[in-house]
C-alpha positions in Angstrom: -56.3 -10.6 -1.1 -52.7 -11.8 -1.0 -51.6 -13.2 2.4 -48.0 -13.8 3.5 -46.4 -15.0 6.6 -43.3 -13.9 8.6 -41.6 -16.3 11.0 -39.2 -15.3 13.8 -37.4 -18.6 14.5 -35.7 -19.3 17.8 -34.2 -22.4 19.5 -37.4 -23.3 21.4 -40.2 -21.2 19.9 -41.4 -19.7 16.6 -43.5 -16.5 16.3 -45.8 -16.6 13.3 -47.4 -13.4 11.9 -49.7 -13.2 8.8 -50.1 -10.0 6.8 -52.6 -9.2 4.1 -51.4 -5.8 3.1 -53.7 -3.9 5.4 -53.4 -5.4 8.9 -51.5 -8.1 10.8 -53.3 -11.1 12.3 -52.7 -12.1 15.9 -49.2 -13.4 16.3 -49.1 -17.0 17.3 -46.3 -18.8 19.1 -45.4 -22.4 18.3 -42.8 -24.8 19.7 -39.9 -25.9 17.5 -40.9 -29.6 17.8 -41.8 -31.4 14.6 -45.6 -31.9 15.4 -45.8 -28.2 16.2 -44.2 -27.2 12.9 -46.6 -29.3 11.0 -49.5 -27.8 13.0 -48.2 -24.3 12.1 -48.1 -25.3 8.4 -51.7 -26.6 8.5 -52.7 -23.3 10.1 -51.1 -21.3 7.3 -52.7 -23.5 4.7 -56.1 -22.9 6.3 -55.5 -19.2 6.1 -54.6 -19.5 2.4 -51.0 -18.4 2.9 -48.7 -19.3 0.0 -45.5 -17.3 0.8 -43.4 -17.6 3.9 -40.3 -15.7 5.0 -37.9 -16.6 7.8 -34.6 -15.4 9.1 -31.4 -17.5 8.7 -30.6 -17.6 12.4 -28.0 -20.3 13.0 -29.3 -23.7 12.2 -32.8 -23.4 13.7 -34.4 -22.4 10.4 -33.4 -25.7 8.6 -36.0 -28.0 10.1 -38.8 -25.4 9.5 -37.6 -24.9 5.9 -37.5 -28.7 5.1 -41.0 -29.3 6.4 -42.6 -26.2 4.8 -40.8 -27.1 1.5 -42.5 -30.5 1.6 -45.8 -28.8 2.3 -45.5 -26.7 -0.9 -45.0 -23.2 0.5 -43.0 -20.6 -1.5 -40.1 -19.9 0.9 -37.7 -17.0 1.3 -34.7 -17.2 3.6 -33.3 -13.7 4.6 -30.1 -12.6 6.2 -31.1 -10.8 9.6 -28.5 -8.1 8.8 -30.7 -7.0 5.8 -34.0 -6.6 7.7 -33.0 -4.8 10.9 -35.6 -2.5 12.4 -35.1 0.9 14.0 -33.5 0.8 17.4 -36.0 0.7 20.3 -38.6 -1.2 18.4 -37.4 -4.7 18.9 -39.4 -7.6 20.2 -40.2 -11.1 18.9 -43.7 -10.3 18.0 -42.7 -7.1 16.1 -39.9 -9.1 14.4 -42.4 -11.5 12.9 -44.7 -8.7 11.8 -41.9 -6.8 10.3 -40.7 -9.8 8.3 -44.3 -10.4 7.0 -44.6 -6.7 6.0 -41.3 -6.7 4.1 -42.3 -9.9 2.3 -45.7 -8.5 1.2 -44.1 -5.3 -0.2 -41.4 -7.3 -2.0 -38.5 -5.6 -0.1 -36.7 -8.8 0.7 -33.6 -10.3 -0.9 -33.6 -14.0 -0.4 -30.5 -16.0 0.4 -29.2 -18.9 -1.7 -30.5 -22.2 -0.5 -29.3 -25.2 -2.6 -31.3 -28.1 -3.7 -31.6 -31.2 -1.4 -29.0 -33.1 -3.4 -26.5 -30.3 -3.0 -27.2 -30.1 0.7 -26.4 -33.8 1.0 -23.2 -33.3 -0.9 -22.3 -30.4 1.3 -22.7 -32.6 4.4 -20.0 -35.0 3.1 -17.7 -32.3 1.7 -17.7 -30.2 4.9 -17.3 -33.3 7.1 -14.3 -34.2 4.9 -12.7 -30.8 5.5 -13.2 -31.1 9.3 -11.8 -34.6 9.3 -8.7 -33.5 7.5 -8.1 -30.9 10.2 -8.5 -33.6 12.8 -6.0 -35.8 11.1 -3.5 -32.9 11.1 -4.1 -32.4 14.8 -3.6 -36.1 15.6 -0.3 -36.2 13.6 1.0 -33.2 15.4 0.1 -34.9 18.7 2.0 -38.1 17.6 5.0 -36.0 16.8 4.8 -34.3 20.2 4.8 -37.7 21.9 7.9 -38.8 19.9 9.7 -35.6 20.9 9.0 -36.2 24.6 10.5 -39.7 24.0 13.6 -38.1 22.5 12.8 -39.2 18.9 13.1 -36.3 16.3 11.7 -38.0 13.3 10.0 -34.7 12.0 13.4 -33.0 11.9 14.6 -35.4 9.2 11.4 -36.2 7.3 9.8 -33.9 4.7 6.4 -34.2 6.4 4.8 -36.0 9.3 1.9 -37.1 7.0 4.0 -39.5 5.0 3.9 -43.3 5.0 7.4 -43.3 6.5 6.3 -41.4 9.6 3.4 -43.7 10.2 5.6 -46.7 9.7 7.8 -45.5 12.5 4.9 -44.9 14.8 3.5 -48.4 14.2 6.9 -50.0 14.8 7.3 -48.1 18.1 3.8 -49.2 19.2 4.7 -52.8 18.4 7.8 -52.5 20.6 10.6 -52.0 18.0 13.1 -49.5 19.2 16.3 -50.4 17.2 17.3 -47.3 15.3 18.7 -49.4 12.4 15.3 -51.1 11.9 13.4 -47.8 12.1 15.7 -46.3 9.5 14.8 -49.1 7.1 11.2 -48.1 7.3 11.9 -44.6 5.9 11.5 -44.3 2.1 14.2 -42.2 0.3 15.9 -39.6 2.5 19.3 -40.7 1.2 21.2 -37.7 2.5 20.2 -38.1 6.1 20.7 -41.9 5.9 24.2 -41.6 4.6 25.2 -39.0 7.1 23.8 -40.9 10.0 21.6 -38.1 11.1 18.4 -40.1 10.6 19.7 -42.9 12.8 20.6 -40.5 15.5 17.2 -38.8 15.3 15.4 -42.1 15.7 17.3 -43.1 18.8 15.2 -42.3 21.8 14.1 -43.3 25.3 10.6 -44.5 24.7 8.7 -45.8 27.7 5.5 -47.7 28.2 3.3 -44.7 28.7 4.7 -43.2 25.4 3.6 -46.4 23.6 0.2 -46.1 25.2 -0.2 -42.5 24.1 0.9 -43.4 20.6 -1.5 -46.3 20.5 -4.5 -44.1 21.5 -3.5 -41.5 18.9 -3.1 -44.2 16.2 -6.6 -45.6 17.0 -8.0 -42.0 16.6 -6.1 -41.6 13.3 -7.5 -44.8 11.9 -11.0 -43.8 12.8 -10.6 -40.5 11.0 -9.1 -42.2 7.9 -12.1 -44.6 7.8 -14.5 -41.7 8.0 -12.6 -39.8 5.3 -12.8 -42.7 2.9 -16.5 -43.0 3.5 -17.1 -39.3 2.9 -15.1 -39.5 -0.4 -17.0 -42.5 -1.6 -20.3 -40.7 -1.0 -19.0 -37.6 -2.7 -17.9 -39.7 -5.7 -21.3 -41.4 -5.8 -23.2 -38.2 -6.0 -20.9 -36.4 -8.4 -20.5 -39.4 -10.6 -24.3 -39.7 -11.0 -25.3 -36.0 -11.2 -22.3 -33.7 -11.7 -19.8 -35.7 -13.8 -19.4 -33.0 -16.5 -19.0 -30.0 -14.1 -16.4 -31.9 -12.1 -14.4 -32.8 -15.2 -14.6 -29.2 -16.5 -13.3 -27.8 -13.2 -10.3 -30.1 -13.2 -9.0 -28.4 -16.4 -8.3 -25.2 -14.3 -4.8 -25.1 -12.8 -4.6 -26.1 -9.2 -8.1 -27.8 -9.0 -8.0 -31.5 -8.1 -11.0 -33.8 -8.2 -11.6 -33.4 -4.5 -11.4 -29.6 -4.8 -13.8 -29.8 -7.8 -16.4 -31.8 -5.9 -16.1 -29.4 -2.9 -16.7 -26.4 -5.2 -19.7 -28.0 -6.7 -21.1 -28.7 -3.2 -20.7 -25.1 -2.1 -21.8 -23.3 -5.3 -24.4 -25.9 -6.5 -22.8 -26.1 -9.9 -25.6 -24.0 -11.4 -24.3 -20.5 -12.2 -27.7 -19.2 -13.3 -28.2 -18.5 -9.6 -25.6 -15.8 -9.9 -26.2 -13.0 -12.4 -22.5 -12.5 -13.1 -19.0 -13.4 -11.8 -19.1 -10.4 -9.5 -22.1 -11.7 -7.6 -20.5 -15.0 -6.8 -17.3 -13.3 -5.8 -19.2 -11.1 -3.3 -21.2 -14.1 -2.1 -17.9 -15.9 -1.4 -16.5 -12.9 0.5 -13.5 -12.4 -1.8 -13.9 -8.8 -2.9 -13.0 -5.7 -1.0 -15.7 -4.0 1.1 -17.1 -0.6 0.0 -16.5 1.6 3.0 -16.0 5.2 2.0 -16.7 8.4 3.9 -15.8 12.0 3.1 -13.7 10.7 0.2 -11.6 8.4 2.4 -11.6 4.7 2.4 -11.9 3.4 5.9 -11.4 -0.3 5.1 -10.8 -2.5 2.0 -10.8 -5.8 3.9 -12.8 -8.6 2.2 -16.4 -9.0 3.1 -18.1 -11.9 5.0 -19.2 -14.8 2.8 -19.2 -18.6 2.4 -16.2 -19.6 4.5 -16.1 -23.1 3.2 -15.9 -22.0 -0.4 -13.3 -19.3 0.4 -11.2 -21.8 2.3 -11.0 -24.3 -0.6 -10.4 -21.5 -3.1 -7.4 -20.2 -1.1 -6.0 -23.7 -1.0 -6.5 -24.1 -4.8 -4.9 -20.6 -5.4 -1.8 -21.8 -3.6 -1.6 -24.8 -5.9 -2.3 -22.7 -9.0 0.4 -20.2 -8.0 2.9 -23.0 -8.2 1.8 -24.5 -11.5 4.5 -24.1 -14.1 3.6 -22.0 -17.1 0.2 -20.9 -15.7 -1.2 -17.4 -15.7 -1.9 -17.6 -12.0 1.8 -18.3 -11.1 3.0 -15.3 -13.1 0.3 -13.1 -11.6 1.1 -14.3 -8.1 4.8 -13.6 -8.5 4.1 -10.0 -9.7 1.6 -9.3 -7.0 4.0 -10.4 -4.2 6.4 -7.6 -5.3 4.0 -5.0 -3.9 1.8 -6.8 -1.3 2.0 -9.6 1.3 1.8 -13.2 0.0 -1.5 -13.9 1.9 -3.2 -10.9 0.3 -1.9 -12.1 -3.1 -3.3 -15.5 -2.5 -6.8 -14.0 -1.8 -6.5 -12.0 -5.0 -5.6 -15.2 -7.0 -8.6 -16.9 -5.3 -10.9 -14.2 -6.6 -9.5 -14.6 -10.1 -10.0 -18.4 -9.9 -13.6 -18.0 -8.9 -14.2 -15.7 -11.9 -12.7 -18.4 -14.1 -14.8 -21.1 -12.4 -18.0 -19.1 -13.0 -17.2 -18.7 -16.7 -16.3 -22.4 -17.1 -19.5 -23.6 -15.4 -21.7 -20.9 -16.9 -20.7 -21.6 -20.5 -20.0 -25.3 -20.0 -16.5 -25.3 -21.6 -13.0 -26.2 -20.6 -10.5 -23.7 -19.3 -8.5 -22.3 -22.1 -5.1 -21.1 -20.9 -4.6 -19.2 -24.2 -7.3 -16.7 -23.2 -5.4 -15.7 -20.1 -3.0 -12.8 -20.7 0.6 -13.7 -19.8 3.0 -11.0 -18.8 5.8 -10.6 -21.4 8.5 -8.1 -20.3 9.7 -7.5 -24.0 6.2 -6.7 -25.2 5.5 -4.6 -22.2 8.6 -2.6 -22.8 7.7 -2.0 -26.4 4.2 -1.0 -25.5 5.4 1.5 -23.0 7.8 3.0 -25.5 5.0 3.3 -28.0 2.7 5.1 -25.5 5.6 7.4 -24.5 6.2 8.3 -28.2 2.5 9.0 -28.7 2.4 11.1 -25.6 5.4 13.2 -26.7 3.8 13.7 -30.2 0.5 14.9 -28.6 2.4 17.2 -26.3 4.3 18.8 -29.2 1.1 19.4 -31.2 -0.5 21.1 -28.1 2.5 23.3 -27.7 2.4 24.3 -31.3 -1.3 25.2 -31.1 -0.7 27.3 -28.0 
Protein backbone atom coordinates (compact mmCIF):
# COMPACT_ATOMS: atom_id res chain seq x y z
CA UNK A 1 0.00 0.00 0.00
CA UNK A 2 1.36 3.41 -1.01
CA UNK A 3 2.38 5.63 1.89
CA UNK A 4 3.08 9.36 1.71
CA UNK A 5 4.08 11.98 4.25
CA UNK A 6 2.96 15.55 4.86
CA UNK A 7 5.17 17.98 6.78
CA UNK A 8 4.00 21.18 8.44
CA UNK A 9 7.29 23.04 8.95
CA UNK A 10 7.68 25.85 11.48
CA UNK A 11 10.66 27.71 12.91
CA UNK A 12 11.22 25.42 15.92
CA UNK A 13 9.16 22.31 15.21
CA UNK A 14 7.91 20.06 12.39
CA UNK A 15 4.68 18.06 12.41
CA UNK A 16 4.96 14.80 10.47
CA UNK A 17 1.87 12.86 9.27
CA UNK A 18 1.82 9.62 7.25
CA UNK A 19 -1.19 8.63 5.12
CA UNK A 20 -1.76 5.30 3.36
CA UNK A 21 -4.99 6.12 1.55
CA UNK A 22 -7.27 4.88 4.31
CA UNK A 23 -6.09 6.35 7.59
CA UNK A 24 -3.50 8.70 9.06
CA UNK A 25 -0.81 7.54 11.42
CA UNK A 26 -0.18 9.29 14.68
CA UNK A 27 1.22 12.75 13.97
CA UNK A 28 4.73 13.09 15.35
CA UNK A 29 6.44 16.32 16.30
CA UNK A 30 10.16 16.87 15.62
CA UNK A 31 12.54 19.72 16.32
CA UNK A 32 14.10 21.64 13.44
CA UNK A 33 17.64 20.76 14.55
CA UNK A 34 19.71 18.77 12.06
CA UNK A 35 19.89 15.54 14.15
CA UNK A 36 16.11 15.64 14.59
CA UNK A 37 15.57 16.04 10.83
CA UNK A 38 17.80 13.02 10.15
CA UNK A 39 15.87 11.08 12.80
CA UNK A 40 12.59 11.99 11.09
CA UNK A 41 14.00 10.83 7.75
CA UNK A 42 15.03 7.49 9.23
CA UNK A 43 11.54 7.10 10.72
CA UNK A 44 9.94 7.70 7.29
CA UNK A 45 12.32 5.20 5.67
CA UNK A 46 11.38 2.58 8.27
CA UNK A 47 7.72 3.19 7.41
CA UNK A 48 8.54 2.71 3.68
CA UNK A 49 7.53 6.27 2.77
CA UNK A 50 8.89 7.45 -0.58
CA UNK A 51 7.02 10.73 -1.25
CA UNK A 52 7.10 13.75 1.03
CA UNK A 53 5.31 17.09 0.66
CA UNK A 54 5.98 20.28 2.60
CA UNK A 55 4.86 23.89 2.53
CA UNK A 56 7.12 26.65 1.25
CA UNK A 57 6.92 28.71 4.44
CA UNK A 58 9.66 31.34 4.47
CA UNK A 59 13.11 29.78 4.56
CA UNK A 60 12.36 27.06 7.12
CA UNK A 61 11.72 24.39 4.48
CA UNK A 62 15.19 24.67 2.88
CA UNK A 63 17.17 22.71 5.49
CA UNK A 64 14.55 19.94 5.53
CA UNK A 65 14.49 19.81 1.73
CA UNK A 66 18.29 19.53 1.42
CA UNK A 67 18.57 16.68 3.95
CA UNK A 68 15.61 14.72 2.56
CA UNK A 69 16.92 15.22 -0.98
CA UNK A 70 20.20 13.60 0.05
CA UNK A 71 18.28 10.73 1.69
CA UNK A 72 16.54 9.93 -1.61
CA UNK A 73 12.94 10.98 -0.94
CA UNK A 74 10.69 12.19 -3.77
CA UNK A 75 9.90 15.73 -2.66
CA UNK A 76 7.12 18.18 -3.48
CA UNK A 77 7.19 21.82 -2.41
CA UNK A 78 3.77 23.48 -2.31
CA UNK A 79 2.61 27.07 -2.03
CA UNK A 80 0.48 27.36 1.17
CA UNK A 81 -1.99 29.52 -0.74
CA UNK A 82 -2.93 26.52 -2.91
CA UNK A 83 -3.69 24.08 -0.06
CA UNK A 84 -5.76 26.15 2.36
CA UNK A 85 -8.37 24.28 4.38
CA UNK A 86 -11.91 25.32 5.24
CA UNK A 87 -12.09 28.04 7.93
CA UNK A 88 -12.40 26.73 11.47
CA UNK A 89 -10.44 23.53 10.81
CA UNK A 90 -6.97 24.87 11.34
CA UNK A 91 -4.32 23.31 13.56
CA UNK A 92 -0.74 22.15 13.07
CA UNK A 93 -1.71 18.47 13.30
CA UNK A 94 -4.58 18.83 10.84
CA UNK A 95 -2.31 20.80 8.48
CA UNK A 96 0.17 17.93 8.29
CA UNK A 97 -2.64 15.40 7.74
CA UNK A 98 -4.22 17.59 5.06
CA UNK A 99 -0.92 17.90 3.17
CA UNK A 100 -0.47 14.12 3.26
CA UNK A 101 -4.03 13.54 2.03
CA UNK A 102 -3.65 15.94 -0.90
CA UNK A 103 -0.32 14.37 -1.87
CA UNK A 104 -1.78 10.84 -1.84
CA UNK A 105 -4.70 11.91 -4.05
CA UNK A 106 -2.41 13.74 -6.51
CA UNK A 107 -4.10 17.11 -5.92
CA UNK A 108 -0.89 19.08 -5.36
CA UNK A 109 0.89 21.36 -7.79
CA UNK A 110 4.55 21.48 -6.86
CA UNK A 111 6.61 24.66 -6.92
CA UNK A 112 9.76 25.04 -9.01
CA UNK A 113 12.87 24.19 -6.98
CA UNK A 114 16.10 24.60 -9.00
CA UNK A 115 19.04 22.25 -8.99
CA UNK A 116 21.79 22.74 -6.35
CA UNK A 117 24.09 24.39 -8.91
CA UNK A 118 21.43 26.97 -9.79
CA UNK A 119 20.77 27.56 -6.10
CA UNK A 120 24.45 28.36 -5.64
CA UNK A 121 24.36 30.73 -8.60
CA UNK A 122 21.28 32.39 -7.13
CA UNK A 123 23.13 33.11 -3.89
CA UNK A 124 25.75 35.13 -5.76
CA UNK A 125 23.38 36.86 -8.17
CA UNK A 126 20.93 37.95 -5.46
CA UNK A 127 23.78 39.09 -3.22
CA UNK A 128 25.15 41.08 -6.14
CA UNK A 129 21.81 42.86 -6.55
CA UNK A 130 21.63 43.73 -2.86
CA UNK A 131 25.21 44.99 -2.86
CA UNK A 132 24.46 47.28 -5.79
CA UNK A 133 21.63 48.78 -3.76
CA UNK A 134 23.96 49.31 -0.82
CA UNK A 135 26.51 51.02 -3.07
CA UNK A 136 23.82 53.43 -4.28
CA UNK A 137 22.86 54.13 -0.67
CA UNK A 138 26.47 54.87 0.33
CA UNK A 139 27.00 57.17 -2.66
CA UNK A 140 23.86 59.09 -1.74
CA UNK A 141 25.18 59.38 1.82
CA UNK A 142 28.50 60.76 0.52
CA UNK A 143 26.68 63.35 -1.55
CA UNK A 144 24.63 64.39 1.49
CA UNK A 145 27.83 64.89 3.51
CA UNK A 146 29.29 67.07 0.74
CA UNK A 147 26.10 69.14 0.58
CA UNK A 148 26.33 69.77 4.35
CA UNK A 149 29.90 70.97 3.75
CA UNK A 150 28.73 73.35 1.01
CA UNK A 151 30.11 71.30 -1.90
CA UNK A 152 27.56 70.76 -4.74
CA UNK A 153 29.42 68.27 -6.89
CA UNK A 154 26.25 66.35 -7.83
CA UNK A 155 24.77 69.53 -9.35
CA UNK A 156 27.48 69.61 -12.02
CA UNK A 157 28.35 65.95 -12.55
CA UNK A 158 26.25 63.63 -14.68
CA UNK A 159 26.17 61.00 -11.92
CA UNK A 160 27.56 60.46 -8.43
CA UNK A 161 28.64 56.94 -9.40
CA UNK A 162 31.39 58.21 -11.72
CA UNK A 163 35.13 58.08 -11.23
CA UNK A 164 35.20 61.89 -11.04
CA UNK A 165 32.93 61.98 -7.99
CA UNK A 166 34.95 59.33 -6.20
CA UNK A 167 38.18 61.19 -7.01
CA UNK A 168 36.77 64.32 -5.37
CA UNK A 169 35.76 62.35 -2.27
CA UNK A 170 39.21 60.76 -1.94
CA UNK A 171 40.93 64.15 -2.31
CA UNK A 172 38.74 65.72 0.36
CA UNK A 173 39.46 62.85 2.75
CA UNK A 174 43.19 63.37 2.13
CA UNK A 175 42.84 67.06 3.06
CA UNK A 176 42.82 68.72 -0.39
CA UNK A 177 40.29 71.57 -0.46
CA UNK A 178 41.62 73.79 -3.26
CA UNK A 179 38.75 74.11 -5.83
CA UNK A 180 41.25 74.38 -8.69
CA UNK A 181 42.80 71.03 -7.81
CA UNK A 182 39.41 69.40 -7.34
CA UNK A 183 38.31 70.63 -10.77
CA UNK A 184 41.34 68.93 -12.32
CA UNK A 185 40.07 65.58 -10.99
CA UNK A 186 36.87 65.84 -13.03
CA UNK A 187 36.88 64.16 -16.44
CA UNK A 188 35.18 66.04 -19.27
CA UNK A 189 32.47 68.47 -18.11
CA UNK A 190 33.92 71.17 -20.37
CA UNK A 191 30.88 73.45 -20.25
CA UNK A 192 30.86 73.77 -16.45
CA UNK A 193 34.64 74.10 -16.35
CA UNK A 194 34.73 76.96 -18.84
CA UNK A 195 31.84 78.82 -17.19
CA UNK A 196 33.43 78.50 -13.76
CA UNK A 197 30.31 76.86 -12.31
CA UNK A 198 32.18 73.65 -11.44
CA UNK A 199 34.87 75.53 -9.52
CA UNK A 200 32.25 77.40 -7.53
CA UNK A 201 30.36 74.18 -6.81
CA UNK A 202 33.52 72.56 -5.40
CA UNK A 203 34.29 75.46 -3.08
CA UNK A 204 32.96 74.57 0.36
CA UNK A 205 33.57 74.73 4.07
CA UNK A 206 34.63 71.19 4.90
CA UNK A 207 35.51 70.44 8.52
CA UNK A 208 37.17 67.59 10.38
CA UNK A 209 33.94 65.77 11.16
CA UNK A 210 32.94 65.97 7.48
CA UNK A 211 36.20 64.25 6.52
CA UNK A 212 35.60 61.58 9.18
CA UNK A 213 32.11 60.87 7.86
CA UNK A 214 33.44 60.68 4.30
CA UNK A 215 36.19 58.33 5.43
CA UNK A 216 33.70 55.96 7.06
CA UNK A 217 31.47 56.03 3.98
CA UNK A 218 34.46 55.40 1.70
CA UNK A 219 35.53 52.38 3.78
CA UNK A 220 31.99 51.00 3.50
CA UNK A 221 32.01 51.66 -0.25
CA UNK A 222 35.31 49.78 -0.68
CA UNK A 223 33.99 46.76 1.22
CA UNK A 224 30.91 46.60 -1.00
CA UNK A 225 33.02 46.91 -4.14
CA UNK A 226 35.25 44.05 -2.98
CA UNK A 227 32.22 41.84 -2.31
CA UNK A 228 30.71 42.76 -5.68
CA UNK A 229 33.87 41.69 -7.49
CA UNK A 230 33.86 38.39 -5.57
CA UNK A 231 30.22 37.73 -6.46
CA UNK A 232 30.90 38.47 -10.12
CA UNK A 233 33.93 36.17 -10.20
CA UNK A 234 31.87 33.31 -8.73
CA UNK A 235 29.03 33.95 -11.20
CA UNK A 236 31.52 33.97 -14.09
CA UNK A 237 33.05 30.72 -12.84
CA UNK A 238 29.73 28.86 -12.69
CA UNK A 239 28.34 30.26 -15.93
CA UNK A 240 31.61 29.75 -17.78
CA UNK A 241 31.72 26.07 -16.83
CA UNK A 242 28.05 25.12 -17.12
CA UNK A 243 26.01 27.84 -18.86
CA UNK A 244 28.30 29.40 -21.46
CA UNK A 245 25.92 28.82 -24.39
CA UNK A 246 22.71 30.15 -22.72
CA UNK A 247 24.53 33.26 -21.50
CA UNK A 248 25.87 33.99 -25.00
CA UNK A 249 22.43 33.43 -26.55
CA UNK A 250 20.74 35.80 -24.10
CA UNK A 251 23.22 38.56 -24.90
CA UNK A 252 21.92 38.65 -28.50
CA UNK A 253 18.64 40.10 -27.16
CA UNK A 254 18.56 43.95 -27.03
CA UNK A 255 19.17 45.36 -23.55
CA UNK A 256 20.62 42.19 -21.97
CA UNK A 257 24.20 42.51 -20.74
CA UNK A 258 26.37 39.66 -19.51
CA UNK A 259 25.52 40.32 -15.85
CA UNK A 260 21.80 40.45 -16.69
CA UNK A 261 22.12 37.19 -18.65
CA UNK A 262 23.78 35.43 -15.71
CA UNK A 263 21.08 36.73 -13.36
CA UNK A 264 18.31 35.48 -15.67
CA UNK A 265 19.96 32.04 -15.80
CA UNK A 266 20.18 32.02 -12.00
CA UNK A 267 16.48 32.78 -11.58
CA UNK A 268 15.02 30.62 -14.37
CA UNK A 269 17.52 27.75 -14.23
CA UNK A 270 18.23 28.05 -17.95
CA UNK A 271 16.13 24.95 -18.68
CA UNK A 272 12.85 25.99 -20.28
CA UNK A 273 11.48 22.43 -20.28
CA UNK A 274 10.29 23.20 -16.74
CA UNK A 275 7.77 25.66 -18.20
CA UNK A 276 5.29 24.26 -20.71
CA UNK A 277 5.05 27.50 -22.70
CA UNK A 278 5.99 31.14 -22.52
CA UNK A 279 2.74 31.97 -20.73
CA UNK A 280 3.70 29.72 -17.81
CA UNK A 281 7.00 31.48 -17.16
CA UNK A 282 5.36 34.89 -17.59
CA UNK A 283 2.84 33.98 -14.89
CA UNK A 284 5.56 32.51 -12.68
CA UNK A 285 7.47 35.79 -12.91
CA UNK A 286 4.34 37.80 -12.06
CA UNK A 287 4.29 39.83 -15.28
CA UNK A 288 0.80 39.13 -16.60
CA UNK A 289 -2.50 40.71 -15.51
CA UNK A 290 -4.50 38.89 -12.88
CA UNK A 291 -7.82 37.25 -13.78
CA UNK A 292 -10.30 38.92 -11.43
CA UNK A 293 -13.75 39.13 -13.02
CA UNK A 294 -17.16 39.12 -11.37
CA UNK A 295 -20.58 39.80 -12.92
CA UNK A 296 -18.95 40.71 -16.20
CA UNK A 297 -16.77 43.39 -14.60
CA UNK A 298 -13.02 43.31 -14.13
CA UNK A 299 -12.13 44.24 -10.56
CA UNK A 300 -8.37 44.39 -11.05
CA UNK A 301 -5.88 43.85 -13.86
CA UNK A 302 -2.75 44.41 -11.75
CA UNK A 303 0.11 41.99 -12.23
CA UNK A 304 0.18 38.87 -10.09
CA UNK A 305 2.78 37.94 -7.49
CA UNK A 306 5.83 36.10 -8.74
CA UNK A 307 9.61 35.89 -8.68
CA UNK A 308 10.52 39.42 -7.59
CA UNK A 309 14.21 39.00 -8.47
CA UNK A 310 13.48 37.95 -12.05
CA UNK A 311 10.87 40.67 -12.44
CA UNK A 312 13.29 43.30 -11.17
CA UNK A 313 16.08 42.42 -13.61
CA UNK A 314 13.60 42.17 -16.51
CA UNK A 315 12.25 45.66 -15.84
CA UNK A 316 15.82 46.98 -15.82
CA UNK A 317 16.54 45.15 -19.07
CA UNK A 318 13.31 46.49 -20.60
CA UNK A 319 14.44 50.03 -19.85
CA UNK A 320 17.70 49.39 -21.71
CA UNK A 321 15.89 47.64 -24.59
CA UNK A 322 13.42 50.52 -24.93
CA UNK A 323 16.39 52.83 -25.60
CA UNK A 324 18.20 50.57 -28.09
CA UNK A 325 18.21 52.21 -31.51
CA UNK A 326 16.38 50.35 -34.24
CA UNK A 327 14.95 47.66 -31.94
CA UNK A 328 11.38 46.44 -31.89
CA UNK A 329 11.19 47.11 -28.14
CA UNK A 330 12.02 50.81 -28.52
CA UNK A 331 9.34 51.31 -31.18
CA UNK A 332 6.80 49.33 -29.12
CA UNK A 333 7.60 51.27 -25.96
CA UNK A 334 7.16 54.61 -27.70
CA UNK A 335 3.75 53.62 -29.06
CA UNK A 336 2.59 52.23 -25.70
CA UNK A 337 3.54 55.39 -23.81
CA UNK A 338 1.02 57.29 -25.95
CA UNK A 339 -1.87 55.59 -24.15
CA UNK A 340 -0.50 54.41 -20.78
CA UNK A 341 2.05 55.49 -18.12
CA UNK A 342 5.72 54.78 -18.76
CA UNK A 343 6.03 52.38 -15.82
CA UNK A 344 3.17 50.23 -17.08
CA UNK A 345 4.71 50.28 -20.54
CA UNK A 346 8.01 49.05 -19.06
CA UNK A 347 6.24 46.11 -17.41
CA UNK A 348 4.62 45.25 -20.75
CA UNK A 349 8.01 45.36 -22.47
CA UNK A 350 9.43 43.14 -19.72
CA UNK A 351 6.72 40.57 -20.44
CA UNK A 352 7.55 40.61 -24.15
CA UNK A 353 11.24 40.23 -23.34
CA UNK A 354 10.53 37.20 -21.16
CA UNK A 355 8.60 35.59 -24.02
CA UNK A 356 11.62 36.16 -26.27
CA UNK A 357 13.95 34.75 -23.59
CA UNK A 358 11.81 31.60 -23.31
CA UNK A 359 11.95 31.05 -27.08
CA UNK A 360 15.69 31.72 -27.30
CA UNK A 361 16.51 29.25 -24.52
CA UNK A 362 13.86 26.70 -25.50
CA UNK A 363 14.98 26.43 -29.13
CA UNK A 364 18.68 27.20 -28.44
CA UNK A 365 19.01 29.85 -31.09
CA UNK A 366 20.01 33.50 -31.25
CA UNK A 367 17.53 36.33 -31.19
CA UNK A 368 16.59 37.28 -34.76
CA UNK A 369 15.39 40.91 -34.97
CA UNK A 370 13.95 40.22 -38.42
CA UNK A 371 11.22 38.09 -36.83
CA UNK A 372 9.98 41.00 -34.72
CA UNK A 373 7.25 43.06 -36.44
CA UNK A 374 8.32 46.69 -36.77
CA UNK A 375 5.65 49.37 -37.01
CA UNK A 376 5.66 51.07 -40.40
CA UNK A 377 3.22 54.04 -40.69
CA UNK A 378 3.12 53.87 -44.52
CA UNK A 379 2.29 50.15 -44.60
CA UNK A 380 -0.23 50.56 -41.78
CA UNK A 381 -2.00 53.36 -43.63
CA UNK A 382 -2.17 51.27 -46.82
CA UNK A 383 -3.47 48.28 -44.84
CA UNK A 384 -6.22 50.37 -43.21
CA UNK A 385 -7.22 51.74 -46.62
CA UNK A 386 -7.45 48.20 -47.99
CA UNK A 387 -9.63 47.01 -45.10
CA UNK A 388 -11.85 50.08 -45.45
CA UNK A 389 -12.33 49.37 -49.15
CA UNK A 390 -13.17 45.71 -48.48
CA UNK A 391 -15.64 46.74 -45.78
CA UNK A 392 -17.41 49.18 -48.12
CA UNK A 393 -17.56 46.50 -50.84
CA UNK A 394 -19.14 44.00 -48.41
CA UNK A 395 -21.61 46.60 -47.18
CA UNK A 396 -22.73 47.39 -50.75
CA UNK A 397 -23.28 43.69 -51.48
CA UNK A 398 -25.41 43.28 -48.34
CA UNK A 399 -27.51 46.33 -49.23
CA UNK A 400 -28.12 44.95 -52.73
CA UNK A 401 -29.22 41.57 -51.33
CA UNK A 402 -31.55 43.24 -48.87
